[in-house]
Structure formats: C-alpha cells, structure tokens
matplotlib code that plots the C-alpha trace (Angstrom):
import matplotlib.pyplot as plt

x = [17.2, 17.4, 14.3, 15.5, 15.9, 12.5, 10.6, 12.9, 12.2, 8.3, 8.2, 9.3, 7.0, 4.3, 5.3, 6.0, 2.2, 1.2, 2.9, 1.3, -1.9, -1.6, 0.0, -3.2, -5.8, -4.0, -4.3, -7.7, -9.4, -7.3, -8.5, -12.2, -11.8, -10.7, -13.5, -16.3, -14.3, -14.7, -18.2, -19.2]
y = [17.1, 18.5, 19.4, 18.0, 14.8, 14.8, 15.4, 13.0, 10.4, 11.7, 11.6, 7.8, 6.3, 8.0, 6.7, 3.4, 3.3, 4.3, 1.8, -1.1, -0.1, 0.2, -3.9, -5.0, -3.2, -4.8, -8.4, -8.2, -7.1, -10.1, -12.4, -11.1, -11.6, -15.0, -15.8, -14.6, -16.2, -19.8, -19.4, -18.4]
z = [15.0, 11.7, 10.1, 6.6, 8.1, 10.0, 6.7, 4.9, 7.8, 7.3, 3.3, 3.3, 6.0, 4.2, 0.7, 2.9, 3.7, 0.5, -1.0, 1.7, 0.9, -2.9, -2.2, -0.1, -2.3, -5.2, -3.6, -2.2, -5.5, -7.2, -4.4, -4.8, -8.8, -8.6, -6.0, -8.4, -11.8, -9.9, -8.6, -12.2]

ax = plt.figure().add_subplot(projection="3d")
ax.plot(x, y, z, "-o")
ax.set_aspect("equal")
plt.show()
C-alpha cells in the first residue's frame, strides 16, 4: 500500500465527514429556526 494513496483516501474521508456534518448542522439549524418561527 502506498503512503500517498492512503493519505489521499484519509483526506477524502475527512472531507466527506466534514461535509456531512456541515449539512447536518445546517439542516438542524434550519428546522429549529422554522419551528421557532411557527411558534412565534
């Protein structure tokens, strides 16, 4: 296994996890904001 390939895969996995967490947080904040707006 080449070190460059492993580091590339690791970087891609970290990027995918970061992107997924950003999307999850955005959706959570959006849904919370809509619920607060409905209550108000």
